[in-house]
C-alpha positions as CSV (number, residue, x, y, z in Angstrom):
1,M,0.0,0.0,0.0
2,E,1.2,3.5,-0.9
3,R,1.1,6.6,1.3
4,V,-1.3,9.4,0.3
5,V,-1.3,12.9,1.8
6,F,-4.1,15.3,2.3
7,Y,-3.0,19.0,2.7
8,I,-5.7,21.2,4.4
9,E,-5.4,24.6,2.8
10,S,-6.9,26.6,5.7
11,T,-4.6,25.3,8.4
12,G,-1.5,24.0,6.4
13,Q,-2.0,20.7,8.2
14,S,-1.0,17.5,6.4
15,V,-2.8,14.2,7.0
16,R,-0.8,11.1,6.0
17,C,-2.4,7.7,5.5
18,L,-2.2,4.4,3.6
19,L,-4.2,4.0,0.4
20,N,-5.5,0.6,-0.6
21,P,-4.4,0.1,-4.3
22,E,-7.8,-1.4,-5.1
23,G,-9.7,1.3,-3.3
24,L,-9.9,4.3,-5.7
25,T,-12.9,5.0,-7.9
26,L,-13.4,8.0,-10.2
27,Q,-16.9,9.1,-11.3
28,R,-17.5,11.8,-13.8
29,L,-20.8,13.6,-14.4
30,S,-20.7,15.3,-17.8
31,G,-23.1,18.2,-17.1
32,L,-25.7,17.1,-19.6
33,Q,-29.4,18.0,-19.0
34,E,-32.7,17.1,-20.7
35,R,-33.8,19.8,-23.1
36,T,-36.9,21.6,-22.0
37,S,-39.4,24.1,-23.3
38,E,-41.2,26.4,-20.9
39,G,-39.9,24.3,-18.0
40,R,-41.2,21.0,-19.5
41,P,-39.2,18.2,-21.2
42,I,-39.7,18.2,-25.0
43,A,-39.3,14.5,-25.4
44,H,-42.4,12.5,-26.6
45,H,-43.5,9.0,-27.1
46,S,-41.9,8.7,-30.6
47,M,-38.4,9.3,-29.2
48,S,-36.4,6.4,-27.8
49,D,-34.1,8.9,-26.0
50,A,-34.7,12.3,-24.6
51,P,-32.8,15.2,-26.3
52,L,-30.0,16.6,-24.2
53,I,-28.1,19.9,-24.0
54,N,-24.6,20.5,-22.7
55,T,-24.5,22.9,-19.7
56,G,-20.7,23.4,-20.2
57,A,-19.5,22.0,-16.9
58,G,-19.7,18.7,-15.0
59,S,-18.1,17.3,-11.9
60,T,-15.6,14.7,-10.9
61,T,-15.8,12.7,-7.7
62,I,-13.2,10.3,-6.3
63,E,-14.0,7.6,-3.8
64,L,-10.9,6.6,-1.8
65,K,-10.5,3.8,0.6
66,I,-7.7,4.7,3.0
67,M,-6.3,3.2,6.2
68,F,-4.9,4.6,9.5
69,D,-2.9,2.4,11.9
70,V,-1.3,3.7,15.1
71,T,1.0,0.7,15.3
72,I,2.9,1.8,12.2
73,S,2.7,5.6,13.0
74,Q,6.0,7.4,13.7
75,R,4.2,9.4,16.4
76,V,3.2,8.1,19.9
77,I,-0.5,7.8,19.4
78,T,-2.8,5.3,21.1
79,D,-6.2,6.1,19.5
80,V,-6.4,5.8,15.7
81,R,-9.3,8.4,15.8
82,T,-6.6,11.0,16.5
83,L,-5.2,10.4,13.0
84,S,-8.5,10.4,11.1
85,K,-10.2,13.3,13.0
86,P,-8.9,16.1,10.7
87,L,-10.7,14.4,7.7
88,W,-13.8,13.9,9.8
89,D,-13.7,17.7,10.6
90,L,-13.6,18.5,6.9
91,A,-16.7,16.3,6.3
92,E,-18.5,18.0,9.3
93,N,-17.6,21.5,8.1
94,H,-16.6,22.8,11.5
95,Q,-14.8,25.7,9.8
96,V,-17.8,26.9,7.8
97,K,-19.1,30.1,9.4
98,S,-22.2,30.6,7.2
99,E,-24.4,28.5,5.0
100,Y,-23.0,30.3,1.9
101,T,-19.3,29.7,2.7
102,Q,-17.4,27.2,0.5
103,P,-16.4,24.1,2.5
104,P,-12.7,23.8,3.5
105,I,-10.4,23.0,0.6
106,V,-8.1,20.0,0.8
107,R,-5.4,18.9,-1.7
108,L,-5.0,15.2,-2.5
109,V,-1.4,14.3,-3.2
110,W,-0.4,10.7,-4.2
111,G,2.7,9.6,-6.0
112,K,4.1,11.8,-8.8
113,T,0.9,12.3,-10.8
114,W,-1.9,13.1,-8.3
115,N,-2.1,16.6,-6.9
116,L,-5.7,17.7,-6.9
117,P,-7.7,20.3,-5.0
118,G,-11.1,19.5,-3.8
119,I,-13.6,19.1,-0.9
120,I,-14.6,16.2,1.2
121,T,-18.3,15.6,0.7
122,A,-18.8,12.3,2.6
123,A,-16.9,10.1,5.0
124,A,-17.4,6.6,6.6
125,E,-15.0,4.8,8.9
126,K,-14.7,1.2,10.1
127,F,-12.7,0.6,13.3
128,E,-10.9,-2.6,14.3
129,S,-8.0,-4.0,16.4
130,F,-9.3,-2.7,19.8
131,D,-7.2,-2.8,23.0
132,H,-8.6,-3.9,26.4
133,D,-10.0,-0.4,27.0
134,G,-11.9,-0.4,23.8
135,I,-9.6,2.0,22.0
136,P,-9.3,1.3,18.2
137,K,-5.8,1.0,16.8
138,R,-6.7,0.7,13.1
139,S,-9.4,2.2,10.9
140,W,-10.6,1.9,7.3
141,M,-12.0,5.1,6.0
142,T,-14.0,5.7,2.8
143,L,-14.0,9.3,1.5
144,H,-15.9,11.0,-1.3
145,F,-13.7,13.7,-2.7
146,R,-15.1,16.2,-5.2
147,R,-12.4,17.8,-7.4
148,L,-12.2,21.5,-7.8
149,S,-10.5,23.4,-10.7
150,E,-7.1,25.0,-9.8
151,S,-8.6,28.4,-10.5
152,S,-11.4,27.8,-8.1
153,A,-9.1,26.5,-5.4
154,S,-6.7,29.5,-5.8
155,S,-9.5,32.0,-5.6
156,K,-10.7,30.5,-2.3
157,K,-7.4,30.0,-0.6
158,P,-7.1,31.6,2.9
159,Q,-5.7,35.1,3.3
160,K,-3.2,33.8,5.9
161,D,-1.7,31.3,3.4
162,T,-1.6,33.9,0.6
163,T,0.4,36.4,2.8
164,Q,2.8,33.7,4.0
165,N,3.5,32.5,0.5
166,S,3.9,36.0,-0.9
167,N,6.5,36.7,1.8
168,I,8.4,33.6,0.9
169,T,8.6,34.7,-2.7
170,V,9.7,38.2,-1.9
171,N,12.4,36.9,0.4
172,L,13.7,34.5,-2.3
173,T,13.8,37.2,-4.9
174,A,15.5,39.7,-2.5
175,A,18.2,37.1,-1.6
176,N,18.9,36.7,-5.3
177,K,19.8,33.0,-4.7
178,I,17.9,31.5,-7.6
179,D,18.8,28.6,-9.8
180,N,17.3,27.8,-13.2
181,I,16.6,24.1,-13.6
182,E,15.1,22.0,-16.4
183,L,12.1,19.9,-15.3
184,V,12.3,16.2,-15.8
185,P,9.3,13.9,-16.6
186,G,7.1,13.5,-13.6
187,A,8.2,16.8,-12.0
188,R,5.7,18.5,-9.7
189,L,5.9,21.8,-7.9
190,D,5.2,20.2,-4.5
191,L,8.1,17.9,-5.0
192,L,10.3,20.8,-5.9
193,A,9.1,22.7,-2.8
194,E,10.0,19.6,-0.6
195,K,13.5,19.5,-2.1
196,Y,14.4,23.2,-2.2
197,L,12.2,24.6,0.6
198,G,12.0,21.6,2.9
199,D,8.1,21.7,2.8
200,S,6.0,20.5,0.0
201,R,3.1,22.8,1.1
202,K,5.2,25.8,0.0
203,W,4.7,25.0,-3.7
204,R,2.9,28.2,-4.2
205,S,6.0,30.2,-3.6
206,I,7.7,28.5,-6.6
207,A,4.5,29.0,-8.7
208,Q,4.5,32.7,-7.9
209,L,8.2,33.1,-8.6
210,N,7.6,31.6,-12.1
211,Q,4.2,33.1,-12.7
212,I,2.6,29.7,-13.0
213,N,-1.2,30.0,-12.7
214,D,-1.9,26.3,-13.1
215,P,0.6,24.1,-11.1
216,S,-0.8,21.0,-12.7
217,N,0.2,22.2,-16.1
218,V,4.0,22.0,-16.0
219,T,5.9,20.1,-18.6
220,S,9.2,18.3,-18.9
221,S,12.1,20.3,-20.4
222,Q,10.5,23.5,-19.1
223,M,13.0,25.8,-17.4
224,I,11.9,26.9,-13.9
225,K,13.4,29.1,-11.2
226,V,14.0,27.6,-7.8
227,P,16.0,28.6,-4.7
228,S,19.6,27.6,-5.0
229,S,20.6,24.5,-3.1
230,G,21.2,25.3,0.6
231,S,20.0,28.9,0.4
232,T,16.6,28.1,2.0
233,S,15.7,25.5,4.6
């Protein structure tokens, strides 16, 4: 099983878990609707299929089956619910202050090709391996993750994170310790941030430095500016 990481945009918190290789399902709704006239469908008995119109946008939902286990955690934790709680909080929308506020954004990162912003729309959890006090040591969690476009995620990111990342970029530019590197196949901004800034969550500073609006649209052989090795921890 491979590790998958959820980065919570509003808090900068990372939640690491194990992903069952057979437990990921993608579902796409194409955004088609039945054609209507004056609010009524125009299909009639002579048609075998109702006529459709394209609304111009659909939605993508990912169902993930992930696992938490305190016996393999690097931290001293006795209750597995401590590990899964941040994802439960996203599903319960504790951070939403009004009914019109967009739910908290979380970024799904897995391997070298998955780096998706979205929201948790549903969660279910099965506990097992209880100790003599009834405390669970392992859990299997099923999440429904609805993908957001990069532009939507960027427009909703918290002011605190925006200020922090802007300061990082200004400091890097002022220090004038910048290297130009050529991207290799499979390169991602979060992996570059981990290597050069010591924290993959700081990928926005590299995006801002290179005026990259869509971090998922970087290509191999592209030249990109990064902090020189050892200049920033």
